[in-house]
Every structure is written in structure tokens, then in C-alpha cells.
N, C-alpha and C positions, 0 to 999 in steps of 0.2 A: 080823600085825605082830610084829616081834621084841620081845624083852623090853626092850631098850634103847629102841627106838622107842616102845613102849607107855609106858614110864616117863616119857620126855620129854613125850609127849603128855599124860599125866596132869598133869604139873607145869604145863604151859602152860594147861591148862584148869581147874586147881584141883580136879580130881575125886579126887585121891588124895594121901596123904602117905607118903613113904618112911620106913620104920622104921629106926632107928639103935640102936647099942649105947648103953648108959648110960655115957656118957663126956662130957667137957667140950670135946672138939675140935669146930671149925666146919666145916660141910660146904660146899664151893665148887660153885656151879651154873653151868655154861658158857652163854655167849650163843648163842642159836639162830642158825643161818646164814640169810641172805636167800634167799628162794625164787629159783630160776633164771628169767631173762627169756627166754622162748621165743617172744614175739609179734613178728612183723616190722612195720616201719612201713608206714603206708598213705598213698599219694599220690592226691589227687583234684583234679579241675578243671584238668588240665594243658592249657595252650594256648600259642600263640606269636603275638605281634603286635608290630609296631613295634620289632623287634630284641630283645624281651624274652620269656623263658619265665616263665610264672606258674603256680603250683600251690599246694595246701594240703597240709601234712605233719602227720600225726597225732602225731609226736614228733620231737625233734631227731635228725638223722641226716645222714650224708654222702650227698649226692645225685649221681648220675651221669647225664649227658645226652648224647644223640647223635641225629643225623638219619639216616634211611635211607629208601629208596624203598618199603619194604614196611610195611604197617600190622600185620603179624602180631607179637604180643608176643614178646619175647626172654627166654628163661629166664636167670635170674641166673647160672647156671653158664657160660653162653655170652657174657654181656654184656661182660666184660673183653676177650675176643678180638674181639668186634665193634667195641668202642670203639677198639681199636688200629688197626683198618683203616678207620675212618670218616673222612670228609672234615671233619666238624665233631664234636668231642666235648669234654666238660667235666666236672669234678667239683669239689664245694665243700661246705662245712659249711652245713647249713640248719637253722633253728630250727623248733620246732613252730608250726603255724599257717600263715598266708599267706606266700608267698615269691615274690620276683621276681629273676630272674637275667638279666643282659644276655648275649646270645650272638649272634655274627655268623654270618650265613649266606652271606657273600660267596664262600666257597669252593665252594658247591654248584653243580652243573651244572644245565642246563635239565631241568625235570621237576617231578613232584609228590613232595614229601618229607613224612615224618611224624616228629614229635619223640617220642623214647622216653626214659623216665626210670625209674631204680630207686633205692632208698634202703637204707642199712644203718645200723642203730642202734648204740649203744655196746656192746650185748651180742653184736653180731655177727649179729643177725637181719637178713635181706634179703628184699625182695620177690621172690617166686619168678619172676614174669614182669613185663615192663615195662608201665607205664601209657603209653598212646599218645594224642597230640593229634590234632586234625583236620589235614588235609593243608595243606601250605604249597606254593604253586605258584611255581616260578621260571620266568619267561617268557624266551624267547629274546631276546637283545639286539636291539632294534628298529633300523630305519633312522633316520637323523637327519631332521629336518623337511625337507620338499620345498619348494623355492622355485618357486612357480607363476607369479609375475608380478614385473616389475621394480619397484624402489622409485624412482619418478620423482624428479627433482630438485625441491627445495622452495625457493620464493622468498617472502620475507616482508618486510614494511615495518617499519623501525625505529619503535619506539613504547614503550608501557608494557605491563607484564604479560607474559603468555605466550601463545604460539600452539601448538596441538596438532595432531597428525595421526596417523592409525592406520597400523600396519604389519602387523597380524595377518592381514589378508586376502591378503597376498602370500605366505603360508606355509600349508602344511597339516602337521598332526601336531606342532606346537610346543606345549610345555607351559609354557615360560617364555621371557623375552626379556631381553637385556642389550645394552649398547653397548661397543664396543671403541674406545678412543682418541677419545672424543667431545670436542669443544671445550667450553670453559667455558660454562655456561648451557644445555647440552643434556642432558636426562635421559630415561629411559624407565620406564614402569610395567612391572615384571617379569612381572606377571600378564596384563595386557591388551595389551601391546605398543604402547601409545599414547606417542608421543614428545612431550615438552614442550620448547619453545624460549623462552628468555627473550629478548625482542626489545628490551631496553633498549640493548644494544650491537650493533654491526655484527659479524656472524659470516659467515665464508666458509670452509667446510671440507668435506672428504669424510672420513667415518668409516665404521664398520662396525656394522650391526645384526646381532646374533647371536640366532638362534632355536634353542632347545634342547629335547630330550626325552631319554628314557632311552637312545636310540640314539646320541646325540652332538649336535654343533652344526652349524648351517648359517650361514655368514657371507655377508652381502650388503652391498655398498657403498651408502652413502646420502650425498647432497649436500644441504647446507643453506646458503642465502645470505640473511642479513638485510641488506637494502639500506639505505643511509643515507637520511636525510630528503632529498627532492629539493631541488635548488637552482633548477631551472627546470622548467616544465610545458609539455607539448604536448598539445593535444586536437584530433585531426583532424576531429571533428564540430562542436564548439562553439567552438573556438579562433579567434583573429583575429590575423594578423600585423601589422595596422595599429594596432589599438587595444589589443591584448594587451600585457601587461607581463611575461609568463612566470610569473605567480603561479598558485596553484590557482584563484583566483576569476577571473583574467583570463589564461588560457593563450594561448600561441602556437598557430597552426594547423599549422605545418610544422616538421620537425626541422631543416631548414637555417636557419630563422630563429633557433631556439634555439642552434644551433651557432655562429652569428655573434655571439650575445649572450654566450655563456659565456666566462668568463675564469678563469684559475687552474687548479689541479690538484686531484685528489681530489673532483671535483664530480660531480653526477648530474643527468641529464635524464630525467624521467619522462614516459611517453607514456600517455594515456588510451585507452580501448577505441575501436576503429574500424579500418576497412580503408583503407589509404592507397594510392591509385592512383599508382604511381611512373611518371612519364613522363620523368624525368631522374634520373641516378644520385644516390643519397643519398651525400654526401661528409662524413661526420662527422670532420673534421680537428681536432676539439677535443681535441688531445693533452694528456695529463697528464704525469707524470714517473714514474720508477722508484719503485715502492711506493705510488703515488698515481694510479692510472688514473682517467681520466674515464669515467663509466659511462652508457650509454644503455640503458634498460630499460623494460619495461611497468610501469605502476603497479598495485600490489596484485593481480597476476596477471590483470589485465584482458586480453582478447584483442586483441592488436595485430598487424595483418597488413600487411606491405609487399608489395603485389602489383605485380609488374613486367610484367604482360601488355601494357602500353602502351609499353614501351621500344622504341626503334629502334636503340640502341647502348649499350654499356657494361654494367656489373654493376648489380644492384639496390643493393648497398652497395659502396662503395670505402672501405676502412678505412685509418686512419693510426695511428701509433705511440702506445703507452701509452693505448690506448682499449679498453674492454670493451663488447661488445654482448651483452645478456642477455635471455632470456625473451621473445623476439618471434618471429613467423613471417615468413619471407622466401620468397616464392613466385613461380613462373611467369615467369621471364625467357625470352622466345623467342629471344634473341640469343646470350647467353653464359652466365656463371655467376651464382650468387646473391650470395655474399659474396666479395670479392677484395681483393688488395693487390699491390703490386709494389715490390721493393727497400725494404720497410719492416718493422721489427721490433716486438716487444713488443705484439702484439695478442692479445686474448682473446675467444673466442666461447664462450658458456656457456648451456646450456639453451634453445637456439633450435631451431625447427622449419624445416628448409631443404628445399624440395621443388619439383619441377616445372620445373627449369631445363634449357635446351637442352644446356649443357655441365655442368660440375661444380656441386655445391651450394656447396662452399667451395674456393677456389683461391688459395693464397698462393705467389707466385713472385718471381723476380728474375733479373737478367742474370748475376750472379756469386754465389757462395756468400757469405752474410752470417751473422753471429751474430744470429739472429732472435728467439729466446726466445718463440715463439708458444705459446699454450695453446688447444687446441680440445677442449672437454670437455662431456659430458652433453647432447649435441645429438642430435636425430633428423634424419638425413640420408637422404632416401628419394625414390624416384620421379624421380631426376635422370638426366642424359645422355639426354634424350628424342630427341636426334638419331639414336640407334640403337634406338629403340623397336621398329623392325621387325626388329632383329637382323640387318641386312643388311650391316653394315660388316665388312670383313675386317681392318681395322687403323685406328688413328688416333682411336679414341673417347676421350672424356674420362674422368676419374676423379671419383667422387662427392665425395671429400674428399682433395685433393691438396696436397702441399707440395713445392716445387721449389727447391733451393738455399737453403733456409731452415733453417740449422743450429740445433742445441740447442733443438729444439721438442718439444712433447709433444702427442700425440693420445690421449685416454683417456676411458673410460666413455661412448662414443658408441654409439648404435644406428644402424647403417648397413645399409640393406636395400632390396631391390627397386629397384636402380639398373641402368640398361642400360649400365654401364661398370664398371670395377673399383671396389671399395668404398673402401678406403684406400690411398693411394699416396705413397711417398717417392721422389723423383727427385734424384739427385746431392746427397745429404744426409749430414751429419756429426753424430754424437753426438745423435741424436734417438730418441725412444721412442714406441712405440705399445703401449698396455697396457690390459687390461681392457675392450676394446671388444667389442660384440656385432655380428657381421657375418654377414648371411645373404642368400641369393637375390640375388646380384649377377652381372653378366655377366662371364664369362671368369675373373676372379681376385678373391678376397675381399680379400687384402692383398698389394700388389705393391711390392717393394723393389728399386728399380733404381739401381745404383751408389750404395750406401749403405755407410758405414763409420764405425766408432768409433775408439777408440785404447785402448791399454793403460790399464786403470783407468777408462775412460769409454766403455763399449761402446754399441752400438745395441741396445736391448732391446725385443724383440717378445714380450711375456710376458702371460700371464693372459687372452688373447683367446679368445673362443668364436666359431668360424667354422664355419658349418654350412649345410646345404641342407635345405629343407622339402619338396622335391618339386614346387615351383612351376615348371613347365616354361616359363613365359613368360619366364624369365630364363636359360634354357639356351643354350649356344652350339653352333652347328653346326661341328664340327671333324673333321679327317680321321683322328682316332684315337679309339677303337681300330678303327673301321671308317668308311669314307667316308659322310658324310651323317648321322652319329649326333649327336643333340643331347645334350650332356652338361652336368652342373652345373659350377659354377666350380671352379677350383683353389683350395685353401684359402689357403696362404701360399706365395708364390713369390718367390724372389730371382733377380736376373739382372744383367747388365752391358750393357744395351741403350742407355744414354744416349750421346748424341753430343756433339761439341764445342759450346760452349766448355768445359764442365765434365765431365770423366770421372773417376770415382773407382772404384777397384777395391773390390768388396764384401769387407769384412773386419771383424773384431771385431764380428760380427753374432751376437747371442744370440737365437735363436728357440726359446724353451724355456717349458715350463709352459703351453702353449696346449692347448685342447681343440678337436678337429676332428671333425665328423660328416658323413659323406656327401660329403666333399671330400678332395682330396689335400693333401699337404704336412705340414710345411714341406719344400719341395724347391728345388733350384737349376735354373734353366732356362738351358742353354748355347746361347743363340741370339743373343748379342751379337756383338762384333767386335773384332779386334785383340788387343793384349796384355791387355786388361781382361776378356777372356771367360773368367775363372776366378774362383773364390771363394777368398779368403785362408785361410791355414791356421789363423788365430786364431778362426775362426767356429765356433759351436756351434749345431746345429739339432736338439737332442734334450736331454732327453726331452720328449715331448708325448703327449697322449692322443688316439688316433685311433679312430674308430668307423665302421663301415659305415653306409651310408645307412639311415635309419629307426630307428637305435638312439639311445637317450638315457640319460644318466646320471641317477641320483637327484639331484634338485636342479638339473637342466638348466635354464638360464635362457634363455627365449625372450622377446623383447620383444612379448608379447601385451598387449592392452589390458585393464587392470583394469576390472572392472565398475564403471560409474559409479554411485556411491551418494551423491554430493555434490549437495545441493540448489542451484539457481541463486540468485544474489544480486541483489536489486533495490536500487538506491541512487538518491538524489536525485529522489525522486518528487515531482511537482508537477502541479497542475491549473489551467490558465489559458485563458481565452477558448475553452472547449469542447474544449481539447486536453490530453490526459494525456501527460506526458513523463517518462521514466524511463531509467535505465541498467540493463541486465541483462547479467551476465557470460557468458552463453551463449545460444545460440539456443533458441527454444521457444515457449511460449504464455503470455500474461499473462491471468489472469482478474481481473475487477474488479467492484466494486460501491460504491455510496455508502451511508454509514451516518451517523446522527446522533451516534454515539459514536466517540471517538478511540482506544478500546481495541482493539489488534490482535485479529483473529479467528483462532482456531486453524484449521489446515488441515482438521482433521476436521469442523469446523462450517461451512467456507466455502461448500460446495455448497448446504447448506440455507439459509444466509444469502442466497446469490445468488437462490435460487428465490423468496424473499419480498421481495427488494429492489425499490424503485421503479425504479431504474436499475442494470442489471448487464449483463455481457457478457464477451467475450474477444477477443483479437486476437493475430496472430502477432508474435513478437518476434525481432529479429535481435540479434547481439552488439553491445553499445554503446548508443548513443542510440536510443531508440524513441519515436515520437510517434504517438498515435492520437487520432482525433476521436471524442469521446464526448458525446452530447447529453443534458444533465441536465434537459431541459424538464419531465419528469414529477415532479421533486422539489417538495415543498411548501416553504413559507416556513420559513426557519430556517438554522442552521449545519450544514453537512454535511462529512464527511471521505471522501476517496477512498482505498479500500483495494485492494491488489493482492496476488495470489499468483502466483509464476512457476513454470512447469513446464518442465523440459528434455526433450530427446528420449528420455531413458531413463525418463521418468516421475517423476523426483524433483521434489518440490514444496517450496517454502519452508514452514517449520514454522508460522509465523503470518504474518498479512498485514503488508505494509509500508504505512504510512499517510501521506498527504500532509498539508499544513497545511489549515486550515479553508477551506471554500468556502461563501460565503453565498448564499442564495437569497431574493430579495425576495418579499414578499407582493404583493397587487394594488397596482399603481402607476399613474401617469399613462399615458395611451394617446394616440399620435399619431392624430388624426382625418384631417387632410388638410393640404396645403401648396400655396401659389401663389407665383409669382415675377414680377418685372418687371425688364427690362433696358433701359437707355437709352444714348444717346450724345449728350452735350453738350446735353441738354434740362434746364432748371431744374425742371420739374415733371413729374409723371406720375401715372397711376392704376393701382392694383393691386387685383385682385379678392379678395373674401372667399373663403376656402377652402370647398369644397363640404362640406356636412355640419355646418357650424358651427351650434351651437344655444346657446340662452340658458344661461349658467353656464359655458360652455367658456372656457378660458384661451387667449388669442391672443398670440403673440410675433412682433413685427415686427423684422426685421434689415435695416439699410441699410449697404451698403459704398460709400464715396464716395472719389473721387480728388481730391486737393488738400485743404488745411486748411479745409474748409467745415463749417458746423454746420447740419444740416437743421432745418427748422421742425417742432417737435413736432406731429404730426397731432392733430386735434381728438379728444378722448376717449381718447387714449393717454397712458401715463406712461413717462417716460424711466427705464430701468433703469441704464444706464451707457454710457460711450463711451471710445474710445481712438483716438489718431491717432499714426501713426509719425512719427519726428522729421523735421523739415525741410519746406520748402514742397513742394507737389504730391505729398505722400506719401499713403498709404492711411489712411482713417479707418473705424472701425467703431462703429455706434450700435445700441442695443437698446432696444425699447419693449414694454410689455405692456398688455393690455386684457381685461376680463372681458366676454364676449359678452352683449349685451342688445338685442334687436330690431335686429340689425346691417344696415347698408346693403349693397348688392351690391358696392360698390367703395369705396376710400379714396384721397383725394387726398394726394399727397406733394409737398413743396416743399423744394428744396435751397438756396434763397436765392441762386442764381446758376447760371452755365453750367458745370457740372462733369459728368464721366462718373461714373455711379453705377448701382447695381442694388439690388434689394430682394427680400425673401421674407417671407411670413407662414406660420407653422405653428400649427395649432389643436390643443389638448390637451384630452381629457376626463379626469375623475377627478383634477383638478389644483386645488389650493387656493391655491398661491403660487408665485412665481418668485424664486430667490435673486438676489443682486447679480451684476453682470458682473465677472469677473476676466479679465485679458487679458495677453498678451505681444506686443510689437511689435519690429520690426527693419527696418533699411534695408539695401538691396542684399543680398537673400537669395533662395534658392530653396526651402529647406526651413525650416519653423518649427514648434517644439513649444510647445503652449500650457501654461499653468500647471497645477500639480497641484491637483485639487479633491477634497475628501472629502465624501461624501454624508452627510446628516443623517437620512435616513429612506428609505423605499422610494421612490426617486426615479428619474426619468430624468435623464441627463446630456446636455445639448445643447452641442455644440462647434461654433464658427463660424470658418471661415477666410476672411479677406478679403485677396486678393492682386491686384497689378496684373499678372495673368497671363491668358493665353487658356485655359489648362486647369489645374485644381487637382485633385490626386488625394486622395480621401478616405482617412482612416486606416483600416487594417485593424482588424477587430473592432467596427466601428460600422455603423449603418444610415443610409443616405443619405435625408434628408428633402427637400432641395431644392438645386439647383445652377444658378447663372447662368453662362453662357459668354459671354465678350466677346473682342474683339480684343486682341492683345498690347498692353500699356501702359494698358489700361482696367481698371476694377476689377470683379472677379467675386467672388461669395461662394459658399461651400459650407457647408450646414448638415447636421449629422449628429447622431444620438443613440445612446445605449446604455443598456441597462437594461430593466426596473427593476433597481436594485441596492439592496442593503441598507445600512443605516447603517454608516458606517465604511469603505466602499469608497472607495479612492483611485484616481485615474486622471489621466493626462496623455497627450495625443494629438498626433501630428505630421502636418501637411499638407505635401504636396510640390507645388511649382509646376513647370511644364513647363521653364522656363529661369530662370536668375537674374534677378530683377526688382529694381526700385528700392526696394520696400517691401512689408510684409505685417503683418497683425494677426491673432492667434488669440485668440478669447474663449471663455469657458466659463460656462454657466448651469446651475443646478440647478432642474429642474422638479419641484416637490414635490407629494406626494399630499395 
């Protein structure tokens, strides 16, 4: 150590004292300098997540960050040069301790990247090599979600609350969902894709469901229609045009009856489930007005089918103006078309299934061009033009969906497929559009535009359609090109000038753009017309469109395939009466049932076990609409029972819990009919009637006498009068009832009418009977059918009902057991005695007897035979 360094060191440590001369001067001691900082900062815990770099710094320092594809540390001397060339680099002041720095990696290319960092402190010390994070993977941009199935139109009933439906199953690869331009009251869950519709208001709109992932968006149209509360009801199964009033409880049976009843505009006729066999054209001429169509539709998506297989002329439907037909099936016309009109405008067909017709599915035409303003949208039009199913016609076939001379119309969002004629056709049309339709596997041409024209500023737009071939050769056409005898798929979009007088229009102002075609030709112009019209106008545009060879498909290619059925069937209006179960099911399948003493619905998972232990259970095939099955509950014990059902459709979907009917009472042991005898006379004042076989002491016997004219029989010895009734006026029918408890009974009983009258009598013996209620009755003059009074049972009883008519034949009511019947000549008095039960207390009943012809008088009486 130098002398100076040593002296300073001694001063600092106090180990020595510097000697000075003997003088009064003060010695100045200099401040020692701070030791030089030569330690570089230390970075630990470097990582990258969620757009942020995080790390811990041993001292405050300027920190430099960059990404590179190599994980080899970078020497500090090279770091500034590497930063200058990096896609992402950053520098900032960082404090000692934990640090977080936002840094975007949006500029990085696809691959695995490593985050490098160096730090330099205030003394200029730097980390010699970089600290390196774990790899950050930048994936290649993905494809947008794929649209694998169509979003079917949705029809809902106006009401309260919301209705939901799922869309996620129609896409693959989506991570989120949104709606584009939805109507008020329609929202979507961005995570699940479930759409919610507020059904308080009427909604009628097409909007867009957008599925999104990192690769982009896929947009698919969706239609929602919330239908107004019905004004009239039609039920082809349970309705009645004579007694019905058009209400939900008392519907009409036919559409024509509802049509004749409807008045005003903006009204709706709702049709319940069922197949309607059409033998004469349905003519819904219940026209509304502009902005307020009258609507004919299915109720609550129930399956409504108009089947024209029995037609001998005309269309299944013939439509009139300002009318909408929605959400029904129209099938099987062997003569002409499914839905048609002539020289009429302002018709809308939406959400219908139109199939199996000899000619077109939909044909709207006229003698001359008219401003029609038709809208045909969201329909399935398939399997039509059956006249050419053998593909033997060389010309003259129909078009599946055709408009002729119906200007200013729109055909959109329809699935048109597997028709033995052209798919969509415009003939001599002005200013009409066909957009966003899916057309495939049709004969000859997918979309045929014959003599169609727009005008400047109002063109004919054929846009956004997807026209394609799936390779189904059943719809190929045998044509002479490219070689004779070759079967070829349809042309995609074809324009021509083939139309003849009275209306010829040169094809012009035609925009066939933005369409996608796969395995088909077009858009093209076919120069096979005639005269001066055999050209296409110079204002037409037929490009750009996307064309692909057969077998190719775009990502998101939309084919109208059937979405897997995951919707459980719906059972409504379940009831159990007279041994018959009746219910409505909205699709065909199987109904499983059982009786339970509990009204609590049974979960699907427990239903099979409950069936196996039930006293009465089973299953029966169900059709769409009203189903009635005979179910015998004879094994049930006394008490109150509930009828449970679960429905299963063809896809195996079942209702989640059972649908439960109202209570069904089963009586305990009640009276039993032992035997019955009868006596018929003609103008004899007296007669003898035999004791019923098997009558024993203690049995209850009931004697019924029916007499013509206002006579009063003499009460037989030992019998007690229960009650009587005589119809109004002279020579009318009278009914008398007596009772007797058997005790050492004679073989016969003498009866005296007190004069010469026509009469008949019957005795029925009951065991396990302690009493007979009073006689209640109804009478009428000049009648054929008569319903007795309503009676309510007070215990486990038999209900005996007696009809006394001046008829030669009386038909017993259904649901009863015949005890005895006397048959007389017309004009004489016959009686019919029936019973039902045992029934439990509280059971009410009223039964109707039918005479063979209208007679002069009748009486129906009811007795309760008590246990």
C-alpha cells in the first residue's frame, strides 16, 4: 500500500495519528470517495402471460425486452443490435422487486417465441447475457367456424316471457356467438349460442346469427316469427263445423268454415295438429289489407298436413291477396300443383313444407304482368314435378317454385331440392329477386330466368344463392352434350328468352352476382329462344360468382341436411275417460303409460322402474296429433289414481318427466248385478213377470215399468214406489220405479196397469246392495234422442239408467252395460235398463239414449244403487 493509502486507511480505522508541527493551524481531512458499483442487476422469474411480461429485479434498472425464436441467451454487447431488428422490442425504467410490463405480441409471426430481458443499473452495470422466459406459441390463423346445418325458421306463439332455442349445434369450431341486426326482443348468449325471444310482442324478421373464433366469423341467416294470438281455431281431429264456434274450446273442423267466419284484416286462423285429407281445393280467400295480412298457420308448431292425394282437380291451396300461409305441410297433389294463384298479388308463403305434387310445389301466375309483390321464403320445396319422375320428358316439365308475370316479387331463403323439374323459375317477370336460396339436385336447371328484366336503379337480383349438385344421379338429365346419352347434373343459373306471347320481355338489367355454384354450370345465357328477344341486354351483369367443380365445398358450405333431432316430444291435453286415454303428441312415436296414486310427475330416468312395479302400465304407438288408446285399469285397487305418460319419438328423445292426467277414481267393492227378467205386453191391463234367477234373501230388487198413456200402475204387493215421471200430454210415455228386498220370493209377480195400455217391465236383482236412491228423470215430447239428468254418486255405487221410449228400438248409451231391454212395435213403449260402475263417491254422469226414429215422447231416469 502506498504511503497515502496507508495513512488514509489508518485514519478511517483509528489505528494511528498523524504527527504535526507544533503550530496552531487546523488540519483539513478530505471525505473519502464512495466505492465503485461493479455488480450488475439480476432478473429472476421472467414470464409472459395475458399480454404482460412479469419478473423480479434485484435493483432499480433500465430493462430491455425483446422476443426471438431462439432460447439461447443474448450477450449484452449484442443486445442492442438484436433489439433493433426484432419484431417486438421495448425498454423502460423498472424498480427493484416485482415488475409487470404490458407488451403486445401482435406483430409476431407463427411459431414459438421466447421473451429475453437484460437490465442496466445507474452505475452502468448490465447483465452479461439475457434472462429467457418459457416459449410463447403463436398459432396460425384458424379457419372461421363451419356452418354444418341450416338454422330452420322458428315460429312461436305470442304470450308472456321468453322462448329459447339453440344454434350452437349448427356450427363447429365456434367460440362465441352474436346477432347482427336482430329485432327488438331477440338476444343471444355469447357463450352458449342460445337465442332468447321475448314473445310479448309480434315479431316477424330475418336477421343474422354470427359464430366467431380466432379465424373469423361465419354469418348465417335466421328467421323468427312470433304469431299473434289466434282469432279463430280449426281442429281437424276434434273440431265441429256445426256446433263449433271457432274458439280454442270449441274449434271448427275445416279451414273453409273458419274462412267463411273470419272478418276484418290482420287476423289469424290457427290450425291444430292433424292430417287434413283434401278432396276439394282449399280456398282461403280471407283477404287482409296492405300491412295487415290475414294469417293461416299451425298452432304452436303442431304438425298440420294438407294431403291432396284425394283431389281430382285443382290445387291443394288456391290463395287470395293479402293472405299469409305459414308453417304447414302441403303434399301429394296427383293432378296439378300444391299452392297456386292466378292474377292475384300480395301473397306470402313462409315456413311451409311443399312436396309430392305432379306439377310444381308453388305456382303463381297470371294472364298479363301485374304488380304482385309476392314473398315466398323459408320454405322446403322438394320432391315435386312427379310427372317427370322417370326423367323421360324432353320438354314441358313444370318448375318446383315458379312465378309467371308476377312482378316485384321475392323468392328467398328457400330450400329447393330433389325436384324432377327446374328448382326456381321466373317467367316474363319484371323487377323481381331470388336471393339466398339453397338449390340442389333438381332436373335440368337449378334457377331458370326466362324473359326477365329490371330497370335502371331497380334490377333483377339473383344474389347469394347456393346452387349445387350432390352427385345424386336420380335427378340427372339425359342430354346430347357433351356426348349423346350422357346423364348430367343440372345447369346452375340459366337465363334465356324462351317465353312466347302474350308477354315477351328481353332479358336485361339482370344481376346474377355473388352466387356460389358447385358441380353445376353458370350463370350462363342460353340462346335458344326466338325472334328479336333472343339476346341478353347490355345492362346485365353475370359476374362475379364463385364456381367449383363437382365434389368441392367451401368452408362453411351450407347444405340443407337434417339437424340431429334432440328435441323431446310434447304431450298435451292428457285425459283418461271410460277406459280410453286421449292425448296430443306433436310428433309420431311411442307413448309409455302407467297409473300412480301420486300426481307428482315421474322423471324419465325413473319411469321404466315405475312401469315395472305398476299395477297397470304399457305402451302404444302414437301418431302426430290426437291419440286415443284403450287402457284397461281393472287391476287398480280402490282409490284415486293418476294416469302418467312419457312420449318417445323416432330419434329416441323422451319427455323429461311424465305428463299427468286429472284424477281417476276406482271404486271398492260395490253392488253386483245378479240377473234380470223382462215382460212385454200389447194392450193387456195385467201381466206376470218372473223373479230373476239367482235372487236370494237380502238381495235388492228393482222393478221398472214403462207405460204408454197417462196411466198409474197399481203398486205390486210388497214393493215400494221409488219415483215416477210422465211425459207431457195425453198418451205419452210414463216411467215408474219400485224396490223390494228379497225374502222368500215367489216365482212370479202380478202387475196391474189399471186399464188397457201398452206397457213393458223389467226386474233387476243386485247383491251387496243396502239402498236405492230416489229416481231423477228427464222427459220430452216428440223426440228421438234424450239425455238423462246428471247424477253424482255418494259412495261405491252402481248407476242404473233407464230409457222409456215409444220406439221399436232404443240404442243404449256407450260406456254402459246392458241389463235388460224390451222390444216393441213402433208406437208402443219399450224400456232399456243399463248400469255402470261401481264408481267412487263424487263421480258424475249423464247418459243419452237414441231412438230409432223421432217418436212422440220419451223419459230417461237415473237411480243410484248403493253399497
